[in-house]
ChimeraX commands (.cxc) that place a marker at each C-alpha (Angstrom):
marker #1 position 17.78,-22.09,49.38 radius 0.5
marker #1 position 17.63,-24.48,46.46 radius 0.5
marker #1 position 14.01,-23.51,45.85 radius 0.5
marker #1 position 14.96,-19.82,45.82 radius 0.5
marker #1 position 17.73,-20.49,43.35 radius 0.5
marker #1 position 15.39,-22.47,41.12 radius 0.5
marker #1 position 12.77,-19.71,41.18 radius 0.5
marker #1 position 15.42,-17.07,40.49 radius 0.5
marker #1 position 16.74,-19.06,37.53 radius 0.5
marker #1 position 13.24,-19.58,36.12 radius 0.5
marker #1 position 12.45,-15.88,36.50 radius 0.5
marker #1 position 15.69,-14.97,34.75 radius 0.5
marker #1 position 14.89,-17.38,31.92 radius 0.5
marker #1 position 11.39,-15.93,31.54 radius 0.5
marker #1 position 12.72,-12.37,31.39 radius 0.5
marker #1 position 15.36,-13.37,28.86 radius 0.5
marker #1 position 12.71,-15.13,26.77 radius 0.5
marker #1 position 10.47,-12.07,26.71 radius 0.5
marker #1 position 13.39,-9.77,25.79 radius 0.5
marker #1 position 14.49,-12.17,23.07 radius 0.5
marker #1 position 10.93,-12.38,21.74 radius 0.5
marker #1 position 10.65,-8.60,21.53 radius 0.5
marker #1 position 14.04,-7.87,19.99 radius 0.5
marker #1 position 13.96,-10.72,17.49 radius 0.5
marker #1 position 10.39,-9.93,16.45 radius 0.5
marker #1 position 11.32,-6.28,15.96 radius 0.5
marker #1 position 14.25,-7.25,13.74 radius 0.5
marker #1 position 12.21,-9.67,11.65 radius 0.5
marker #1 position 9.34,-7.21,11.31 radius 0.5
marker #1 position 11.77,-4.50,10.18 radius 0.5
marker #1 position 13.22,-6.81,7.55 radius 0.5
marker #1 position 9.77,-7.81,6.29 radius 0.5
marker #1 position 8.50,-4.23,6.09 radius 0.5
marker #1 position 11.74,-2.48,5.14 radius 0.5
marker #1 position 10.40,-0.62,2.04 radius 0.5
marker #1 position 7.63,1.00,4.08 radius 0.5
marker #1 position 9.91,1.86,7.00 radius 0.5
marker #1 position 12.52,3.32,4.64 radius 0.5
marker #1 position 9.94,5.57,3.01 radius 0.5
marker #1 position 8.59,6.70,6.37 radius 0.5
marker #1 position 12.05,7.57,7.65 radius 0.5
marker #1 position 13.48,9.23,4.53 radius 0.5
marker #1 position 10.48,11.05,3.02 radius 0.5
marker #1 position 7.74,13.46,4.00 radius 0.5
marker #1 position 4.56,11.35,4.31 radius 0.5
marker #1 position 2.43,14.33,3.29 radius 0.5
marker #1 position 4.15,14.31,-0.12 radius 0.5
marker #1 position 5.11,10.65,-0.51 radius 0.5
marker #1 position 1.70,9.21,0.45 radius 0.5
marker #1 position 1.17,7.58,-2.98 radius 0.5
marker #1 position 4.37,5.58,-2.50 radius 0.5
marker #1 position 3.38,4.81,1.08 radius 0.5
marker #1 position 0.01,3.54,-0.11 radius 0.5
marker #1 position 1.83,1.14,-2.44 radius 0.5
marker #1 position 4.39,0.04,0.14 radius 0.5
marker #1 position 1.90,-0.45,3.00 radius 0.5
marker #1 position 0.37,-3.68,1.63 radius 0.5
marker #1 position 3.87,-5.13,1.20 radius 0.5
marker #1 position 4.34,-4.83,4.97 radius 0.5
marker #1 position 1.10,-6.69,5.72 radius 0.5
marker #1 position 2.62,-10.22,5.56 radius 0.5
marker #1 position 5.18,-9.18,8.16 radius 0.5
marker #1 position 2.35,-8.04,10.41 radius 0.5
marker #1 position 0.48,-11.34,10.25 radius 0.5
marker #1 position 3.77,-13.21,10.68 radius 0.5
marker #1 position 4.35,-11.18,13.85 radius 0.5
marker #1 position 0.91,-12.14,15.12 radius 0.5
marker #1 position 1.74,-15.76,14.30 radius 0.5
marker #1 position 4.85,-15.47,16.47 radius 0.5
marker #1 position 2.76,-14.15,19.36 radius 0.5
marker #1 position 0.26,-16.96,18.94 radius 0.5
marker #1 position 3.00,-19.57,18.91 radius 0.5
marker #1 position 4.72,-17.98,21.92 radius 0.5
marker #1 position 1.46,-18.09,23.87 radius 0.5
marker #1 position 1.34,-21.82,23.13 radius 0.5
marker #1 position 4.86,-22.28,24.53 radius 0.5
marker #1 position 7.05,-21.96,21.42 radius 0.5
marker #1 position 10.47,-20.31,21.70 radius 0.5
marker #1 position 11.51,-20.54,18.02 radius 0.5
marker #1 position 10.76,-16.95,17.04 radius 0.5
marker #1 position 12.50,-16.93,13.66 radius 0.5
marker #1 position 11.01,-20.24,12.55 radius 0.5
marker #1 position 7.53,-19.19,13.66 radius 0.5
marker #1 position 7.89,-15.89,11.80 radius 0.5
marker #1 position 8.97,-17.56,8.57 radius 0.5
marker #1 position 6.19,-20.12,8.94 radius 0.5
marker #1 position 3.71,-17.32,9.47 radius 0.5
marker #1 position 4.93,-15.59,6.32 radius 0.5
marker #1 position 4.50,-18.72,4.26 radius 0.5
marker #1 position 1.04,-19.46,5.61 radius 0.5
marker #1 position -0.48,-15.98,5.52 radius 0.5
marker #1 position 1.26,-13.84,2.91 radius 0.5
marker #1 position -1.38,-14.22,0.17 radius 0.5
marker #1 position -4.37,-13.30,2.32 radius 0.5
marker #1 position -2.52,-10.62,4.28 radius 0.5
marker #1 position -1.21,-9.03,1.08 radius 0.5
marker #1 position -4.72,-8.96,-0.41 radius 0.5
marker #1 position -6.15,-7.54,2.81 radius 0.5
marker #1 position -3.38,-4.95,3.00 radius 0.5
marker #1 position -4.09,-3.83,-0.57 radius 0.5
marker #1 position -7.82,-3.51,0.11 radius 0.5
marker #1 position -7.29,-1.65,3.37 radius 0.5
marker #1 position -4.71,0.71,1.89 radius 0.5
marker #1 position -6.97,1.53,-1.06 radius 0.5
marker #1 position -9.99,2.12,1.17 radius 0.5
marker #1 position -8.13,4.37,3.59 radius 0.5
marker #1 position -6.63,6.41,0.73 radius 0.5
marker #1 position -10.09,6.89,-0.82 radius 0.5
marker #1 position -11.54,7.97,2.51 radius 0.5
marker #1 position -8.72,10.42,3.22 radius 0.5
marker #1 position -8.94,11.88,-0.28 radius 0.5
marker #1 position -12.67,12.37,0.31 radius 0.5
marker #1 position -11.88,14.16,3.56 radius 0.5
marker #1 position -9.60,16.53,1.65 radius 0.5
marker #1 position -12.24,17.01,-1.03 radius 0.5
marker #1 position -15.03,17.87,1.40 radius 0.5
marker #1 position -12.88,19.96,3.74 radius 0.5
marker #1 position -13.63,23.19,1.80 radius 0.5
marker #1 position -17.22,22.38,0.93 radius 0.5
marker #1 position -20.46,23.36,2.68 radius 0.5
marker #1 position -20.95,19.67,3.56 radius 0.5
marker #1 position -17.74,19.50,5.61 radius 0.5
marker #1 position -19.57,19.56,8.96 radius 0.5
marker #1 position -21.45,16.39,8.06 radius 0.5
marker #1 position -19.10,14.64,5.65 radius 0.5
marker #1 position -15.81,14.85,7.56 radius 0.5
marker #1 position -17.04,13.27,10.83 radius 0.5
marker #1 position -18.75,10.50,8.85 radius 0.5
marker #1 position -15.61,9.84,6.82 radius 0.5
marker #1 position -13.50,9.89,9.98 radius 0.5
marker #1 position -15.73,7.26,11.59 radius 0.5
marker #1 position -15.52,5.12,8.46 radius 0.5
marker #1 position -11.73,5.42,8.46 radius 0.5
marker #1 position -11.50,4.32,12.09 radius 0.5
marker #1 position -13.91,1.47,11.41 radius 0.5
marker #1 position -11.82,0.36,8.43 radius 0.5
marker #1 position -8.66,0.40,10.54 radius 0.5
marker #1 position -10.33,-1.51,13.37 radius 0.5
marker #1 position -11.76,-4.09,10.98 radius 0.5
marker #1 position -8.42,-4.48,9.23 radius 0.5
marker #1 position -6.56,-5.05,12.49 radius 0.5
marker #1 position -9.01,-7.73,13.60 radius 0.5
marker #1 position -8.82,-9.37,10.17 radius 0.5
marker #1 position -5.01,-9.49,10.30 radius 0.5
marker #1 position -5.17,-11.19,13.69 radius 0.5
marker #1 position -7.85,-13.56,12.39 radius 0.5
marker #1 position -5.64,-14.50,9.43 radius 0.5
marker #1 position -2.84,-15.38,11.84 radius 0.5
marker #1 position -5.28,-17.50,13.84 radius 0.5
marker #1 position -6.69,-19.31,10.80 radius 0.5
marker #1 position -4.56,-18.88,7.65 radius 0.5
marker #1 position -6.86,-21.08,5.59 radius 0.5
marker #1 position -10.14,-19.27,6.28 radius 0.5
marker #1 position -11.79,-17.36,3.47 radius 0.5
marker #1 position -10.88,-13.69,3.52 radius 0.5
marker #1 position -14.51,-12.71,2.93 radius 0.5
marker #1 position -15.62,-14.58,6.04 radius 0.5
marker #1 position -12.83,-13.05,8.12 radius 0.5
marker #1 position -13.73,-9.55,6.98 radius 0.5
marker #1 position -17.40,-10.07,7.74 radius 0.5
marker #1 position -16.70,-11.35,11.23 radius 0.5
marker #1 position -14.09,-8.66,11.89 radius 0.5
marker #1 position -16.40,-5.83,10.79 radius 0.5
marker #1 position -19.20,-7.16,12.98 radius 0.5
marker #1 position -16.99,-7.49,16.06 radius 0.5
marker #1 position -15.25,-4.15,15.43 radius 0.5
marker #1 position -18.65,-2.49,15.77 radius 0.5
marker #1 position -20.09,-4.76,18.45 radius 0.5
marker #1 position -16.97,-4.51,20.64 radius 0.5
marker #1 position -15.95,-1.02,19.57 radius 0.5
marker #1 position -14.42,-0.19,22.95 radius 0.5
marker #1 position -11.91,-3.02,22.57 radius 0.5
marker #1 position -11.07,-2.00,19.02 radius 0.5
marker #1 position -10.60,1.57,20.27 radius 0.5
marker #1 position -8.02,0.39,22.82 radius 0.5
marker #1 position -6.03,-1.46,20.13 radius 0.5
marker #1 position -6.08,1.53,17.80 radius 0.5
marker #1 position -5.02,3.89,20.60 radius 0.5
marker #1 position -2.04,1.63,21.35 radius 0.5
marker #1 position -1.02,1.66,17.68 radius 0.5
marker #1 position -1.58,5.42,17.47 radius 0.5
marker #1 position 0.77,5.90,20.43 radius 0.5
marker #1 position 3.34,3.72,18.67 radius 0.5
marker #1 position 2.97,5.78,15.49 radius 0.5
marker #1 position 3.46,8.99,17.49 radius 0.5
marker #1 position 6.62,7.58,19.06 radius 0.5
marker #1 position 7.86,6.50,15.62 radius 0.5
marker #1 position 7.38,10.04,14.29 radius 0.5
marker #1 position 9.64,11.49,16.99 radius 0.5
marker #1 position 11.98,8.61,17.88 radius 0.5
marker #1 position 11.97,6.08,15.02 radius 0.5
marker #1 position 14.95,4.07,16.26 radius 0.5
marker #1 position 13.35,3.43,19.65 radius 0.5
marker #1 position 9.96,2.74,18.09 radius 0.5
marker #1 position 11.38,0.21,15.64 radius 0.5
marker #1 position 14.02,-1.38,17.83 radius 0.5
marker #1 position 12.30,-1.50,21.22 radius 0.5
marker #1 position 8.59,-0.77,21.39 radius 0.5
marker #1 position 7.15,-2.11,18.12 radius 0.5
marker #1 position 6.75,-5.69,19.34 radius 0.5
marker #1 position 5.31,-4.57,22.68 radius 0.5
marker #1 position 2.70,-2.33,21.03 radius 0.5
marker #1 position 1.77,-5.00,18.50 radius 0.5
marker #1 position 1.57,-7.63,21.24 radius 0.5
marker #1 position -0.90,-5.50,23.19 radius 0.5
marker #1 position -2.95,-4.91,20.04 radius 0.5
marker #1 position -2.79,-8.63,19.19 radius 0.5
marker #1 position -3.86,-9.78,22.65 radius 0.5
marker #1 position -6.72,-7.30,22.76 radius 0.5
marker #1 position -7.83,-8.16,19.22 radius 0.5
marker #1 position -7.65,-11.87,19.95 radius 0.5
marker #1 position -9.91,-11.33,22.94 radius 0.5
marker #1 position -12.26,-9.35,20.70 radius 0.5
marker #1 position -12.36,-12.29,18.28 radius 0.5
marker #1 position -13.12,-14.86,21.00 radius 0.5
marker #1 position -16.77,-15.40,19.95 radius 0.5
marker #1 position -15.69,-16.33,16.43 radius 0.5
marker #1 position -12.65,-18.34,17.51 radius 0.5
marker #1 position -14.71,-20.29,20.05 radius 0.5
marker #1 position -17.26,-21.06,17.36 radius 0.5
marker #1 position -14.55,-22.36,15.04 radius 0.5
marker #1 position -13.07,-24.51,17.82 radius 0.5
marker #1 position -16.50,-25.99,18.52 radius 0.5
marker #1 position -17.03,-26.80,14.84 radius 0.5
marker #1 position -13.56,-28.37,14.60 radius 0.5
marker #1 position -14.32,-30.55,17.60 radius 0.5
marker link #1:1,2 radius 0.2
marker link #1:2,3 radius 0.2
marker link #1:3,4 radius 0.2
marker link #1:4,5 radius 0.2
marker link #1:5,6 radius 0.2
marker link #1:6,7 radius 0.2
marker link #1:7,8 radius 0.2
marker link #1:8,9 radius 0.2
marker link #1:9,10 radius 0.2
marker link #1:10,11 radius 0.2
marker link #1:11,12 radius 0.2
marker link #1:12,13 radius 0.2
marker link #1:13,14 radius 0.2
marker link #1:14,15 radius 0.2
marker link #1:15,16 radius 0.2
marker link #1:16,17 radius 0.2
marker link #1:17,18 radius 0.2
marker link #1:18,19 radius 0.2
marker link #1:19,20 radius 0.2
marker link #1:20,21 radius 0.2
marker link #1:21,22 radius 0.2
marker link #1:22,23 radius 0.2
marker link #1:23,24 radius 0.2
marker link #1:24,25 radius 0.2
marker link #1:25,26 radius 0.2
marker link #1:26,27 radius 0.2
marker link #1:27,28 radius 0.2
marker link #1:28,29 radius 0.2
marker link #1:29,30 radius 0.2
marker link #1:30,31 radius 0.2
marker link #1:31,32 radius 0.2
marker link #1:32,33 radius 0.2
marker link #1:33,34 radius 0.2
marker link #1:34,35 radius 0.2
marker link #1:35,36 radius 0.2
marker link #1:36,37 radius 0.2
marker link #1:37,38 radius 0.2
marker link #1:38,39 radius 0.2
marker link #1:39,40 radius 0.2
marker link #1:40,41 radius 0.2
marker link #1:41,42 radius 0.2
marker link #1:42,43 radius 0.2
marker link #1:43,44 radius 0.2
marker link #1:44,45 radius 0.2
marker link #1:45,46 radius 0.2
marker link #1:46,47 radius 0.2
marker link #1:47,48 radius 0.2
marker link #1:48,49 radius 0.2
marker link #1:49,50 radius 0.2
marker link #1:50,51 radius 0.2
marker link #1:51,52 radius 0.2
marker link #1:52,53 radius 0.2
marker link #1:53,54 radius 0.2
marker link #1:54,55 radius 0.2
marker link #1:55,56 radius 0.2
marker link #1:56,57 radius 0.2
marker link #1:57,58 radius 0.2
marker link #1:58,59 radius 0.2
marker link #1:59,60 radius 0.2
marker link #1:60,61 radius 0.2
marker link #1:61,62 radius 0.2
marker link #1:62,63 radius 0.2
marker link #1:63,64 radius 0.2
marker link #1:64,65 radius 0.2
marker link #1:65,66 radius 0.2
marker link #1:66,67 radius 0.2
marker link #1:67,68 radius 0.2
marker link #1:68,69 radius 0.2
marker link #1:69,70 radius 0.2
marker link #1:70,71 radius 0.2
marker link #1:71,72 radius 0.2
marker link #1:72,73 radius 0.2
marker link #1:73,74 radius 0.2
marker link #1:74,75 radius 0.2
marker link #1:75,76 radius 0.2
marker link #1:76,77 radius 0.2
marker link #1:77,78 radius 0.2
marker link #1:78,79 radius 0.2
marker link #1:79,80 radius 0.2
marker link #1:80,81 radius 0.2
marker link #1:81,82 radius 0.2
marker link #1:82,83 radius 0.2
marker link #1:83,84 radius 0.2
marker link #1:84,85 radius 0.2
marker link #1:85,86 radius 0.2
marker link #1:86,87 radius 0.2
marker link #1:87,88 radius 0.2
marker link #1:88,89 radius 0.2
marker link #1:89,90 radius 0.2
marker link #1:90,91 radius 0.2
marker link #1:91,92 radius 0.2
marker link #1:92,93 radius 0.2
marker link #1:93,94 radius 0.2
marker link #1:94,95 radius 0.2
marker link #1:95,96 radius 0.2
marker link #1:96,97 radius 0.2
marker link #1:97,98 radius 0.2
marker link #1:98,99 radius 0.2
marker link #1:99,100 radius 0.2
marker link #1:100,101 radius 0.2
marker link #1:101,102 radius 0.2
marker link #1:102,103 radius 0.2
marker link #1:103,104 radius 0.2
marker link #1:104,105 radius 0.2
marker link #1:105,106 radius 0.2
marker link #1:106,107 radius 0.2
marker link #1:107,108 radius 0.2
marker link #1:108,109 radius 0.2
marker link #1:109,110 radius 0.2
marker link #1:110,111 radius 0.2
marker link #1:111,112 radius 0.2
marker link #1:112,113 radius 0.2
marker link #1:113,114 radius 0.2
marker link #1:114,115 radius 0.2
marker link #1:115,116 radius 0.2
marker link #1:116,117 radius 0.2
marker link #1:117,118 radius 0.2
marker link #1:118,119 radius 0.2
marker link #1:119,120 radius 0.2
marker link #1:120,121 radius 0.2
marker link #1:121,122 radius 0.2
marker link #1:122,123 radius 0.2
marker link #1:123,124 radius 0.2
marker link #1:124,125 radius 0.2
marker link #1:125,126 radius 0.2
marker link #1:126,127 radius 0.2
marker link #1:127,128 radius 0.2
marker link #1:128,129 radius 0.2
marker link #1:129,130 radius 0.2
marker link #1:130,131 radius 0.2
marker link #1:131,132 radius 0.2
marker link #1:132,133 radius 0.2
marker link #1:133,134 radius 0.2
marker link #1:134,135 radius 0.2
marker link #1:135,136 radius 0.2
marker link #1:136,137 radius 0.2
marker link #1:137,138 radius 0.2
marker link #1:138,139 radius 0.2
marker link #1:139,140 radius 0.2
marker link #1:140,141 radius 0.2
marker link #1:141,142 radius 0.2
marker link #1:142,143 radius 0.2
marker link #1:143,144 radius 0.2
marker link #1:144,145 radius 0.2
marker link #1:145,146 radius 0.2
marker link #1:146,147 radius 0.2
marker link #1:147,148 radius 0.2
marker link #1:148,149 radius 0.2
marker link #1:149,150 radius 0.2
marker link #1:150,151 radius 0.2
marker link #1:151,152 radius 0.2
marker link #1:152,153 radius 0.2
marker link #1:153,154 radius 0.2
marker link #1:154,155 radius 0.2
marker link #1:155,156 radius 0.2
marker link #1:156,157 radius 0.2
marker link #1:157,158 radius 0.2
marker link #1:158,159 radius 0.2
marker link #1:159,160 radius 0.2
marker link #1:160,161 radius 0.2
marker link #1:161,162 radius 0.2
marker link #1:162,163 radius 0.2
marker link #1:163,164 radius 0.2
marker link #1:164,165 radius 0.2
marker link #1:165,166 radius 0.2
marker link #1:166,167 radius 0.2
marker link #1:167,168 radius 0.2
marker link #1:168,169 radius 0.2
marker link #1:169,170 radius 0.2
marker link #1:170,171 radius 0.2
marker link #1:171,172 radius 0.2
marker link #1:172,173 radius 0.2
marker link #1:173,174 radius 0.2
marker link #1:174,175 radius 0.2
marker link #1:175,176 radius 0.2
marker link #1:176,177 radius 0.2
marker link #1:177,178 radius 0.2
marker link #1:178,179 radius 0.2
marker link #1:179,180 radius 0.2
marker link #1:180,181 radius 0.2
marker link #1:181,182 radius 0.2
marker link #1:182,183 radius 0.2
marker link #1:183,184 radius 0.2
marker link #1:184,185 radius 0.2
marker link #1:185,186 radius 0.2
marker link #1:186,187 radius 0.2
marker link #1:187,188 radius 0.2
marker link #1:188,189 radius 0.2
marker link #1:189,190 radius 0.2
marker link #1:190,191 radius 0.2
marker link #1:191,192 radius 0.2
marker link #1:192,193 radius 0.2
marker link #1:193,194 radius 0.2
marker link #1:194,195 radius 0.2
marker link #1:195,196 radius 0.2
marker link #1:196,197 radius 0.2
marker link #1:197,198 radius 0.2
marker link #1:198,199 radius 0.2
marker link #1:199,200 radius 0.2
marker link #1:200,201 radius 0.2
marker link #1:201,202 radius 0.2
marker link #1:202,203 radius 0.2
marker link #1:203,204 radius 0.2
marker link #1:204,205 radius 0.2
marker link #1:205,206 radius 0.2
marker link #1:206,207 radius 0.2
marker link #1:207,208 radius 0.2
marker link #1:208,209 radius 0.2
marker link #1:209,210 radius 0.2
marker link #1:210,211 radius 0.2
marker link #1:211,212 radius 0.2
marker link #1:212,213 radius 0.2
marker link #1:213,214 radius 0.2
marker link #1:214,215 radius 0.2
marker link #1:215,216 radius 0.2
marker link #1:216,217 radius 0.2
marker link #1:217,218 radius 0.2
marker link #1:218,219 radius 0.2
marker link #1:219,220 radius 0.2
marker link #1:220,221 radius 0.2
marker link #1:221,222 radius 0.2
marker link #1:222,223 radius 0.2
marker link #1:223,224 radius 0.2
marker link #1:224,225 radius 0.2
marker link #1:225,226 radius 0.2
view
């Protein structure tokens, strides 16, 4: 009986910890990316995309801080707020630079899609630009996770490794992007639920999958550190 009570208490504590992790991470992520979320909720993205392109990089530090929280939680930490703030301090410069580069690249690619949509080259150009856009998103996601794993690594090295693995392990990158696409679809229809409940879960799945994708590089870094 005592063993059953102990197991029940431990299970309850684990469930409470997971719920706390999700809700607190959602709240902190919302606070860190509030300008972007506000624009998405109050404006038409088809018309406000220039403002969204400017606000998107500002949300990047919150993303890497979220990944830092997940990394710390996997190591046994329960201090979500402290881990988030620590992640912000450690990663904001590189994540902001990466967010600016990714936002600029995606905007250029999408503008090119619009430009070629009415041209005779649309059949060839649009699929190629779509593939490049997906590759940029996959590379960016891996790079954000890599920044959370090693905040002091050179951004150029992280981008090179992320681009290589995004192509080499494209099926894993595809899973992460599909999870985030599902989250974006939910946000478009039910923003309160997407922000308050499912954001952390979707990002955790994308983080775990991306971290697995990065294992060859992370293992190499661990071996060099040893």
